C-alpha positions, 0 to 999 in steps of 0.5 A: 392276319388271317381269314375266315370264311363263311358257312354254307348258307340257304335261303327260302325264297318264292317267285314274284308276282307282284309288282309297283303299287302292290309291294308296299302291302308286301313289305307290311306283310314282312316280305321282301321283293328282291331279283336275282340275275347274273351272267347267262341267267335269265333275271327272276323276280323272288320274295323273300321272308325279312326275319330270313334275309336278315339273318342271313345277311348279318353272317354273309354280308355282301362276301359269303355265297347265300344258296336261294332254295327257288322251286326245289333249285338251289341258286348260288348267289352274293348278295348285291345291292340293299336298298334301304328306306331313306327315313325308316331305313327298313330293307325295301329291296335287295338284289342277288347275284347269281355265280358259277361256283367253279369260275372265280369272281372279284368282289371287295372284302372288308378288312378288320382291325384287331388287338392294340398298338403299343404306337397307340399308347404312346400317343399315336393314332390309327389313321385308316385309309382303306378299310377293304380290298379288292379280291378275286377268288372262287365264291366259296373261298372268298375270305369274310373279312380280313384282320390286321393285327395292330399289335406288331404296329410298335411306333409311330409312323408304322405303315400297313401296305397292301403288300403286307397281307398274307399270302393266300392259296385261296385268294389274291389280293387285286390291289397296288402293292403300295397302297396304304391301308392304314398307319399310325400318325402323331397326336397334334395337340390343337391350340385351345386360345384363338390367335388374334390380333389387337390393333394397338390405339394410338395415343394423341397428346393434347395438343396433337388432338386439338391441332387435329380437330382444327384441321378438320374442322377448317377442311370441311365447309359447314353445310350452311355455308354450302347452302348460301354460297350457291346461287338462288334461282330468280323467280319468274316475273308475272305478266299481266 
């Protein structure tokens, strides 16, 4: 298991003066409307090039520090919420979280599996219950990801808990030590043939069938007989 740190990244941004309906035109020009905010920092509306942001985001994701170059000022930030278009999935807005490099913060870090487990070769199935953990660290010491070596899981039933992650002097995992991150479970074969219950038909002898038919005939009065049994209404007499 190991951790990696993100290289120092810079992203050029400019103050934004366009809002509302003008943002659509801005996006067509390859620009992304964004905001920068944080404790003790006045929120600033900015714009950045889509291609430049995409390159930085691919490397930093939500854990790496991105230094915004704004008006000759270098602002350390973490990439916060990235909004996508519901149809095209294009990036339409980004929030940057201004941070203090000398103050520890809490953030989530992805958990990544590497290598193969001998237990999987034996028919086991990898069950991932959590693909990230919450860590506390100085911004520049946040690991980009934490790797788990599956080759150490030798048999079905093996588990990796938070307490099994390597200790580090640069960050602290802020999770329940007993929380299970992943495990190897036995593969269960699914039944291909559907389980159906077929009722056994009742077999009647010739005499039993005749008796049943006669009973049904006797028990039900013919429709004509019912009508004839009902009293007919007497027609009213005509008066001159």
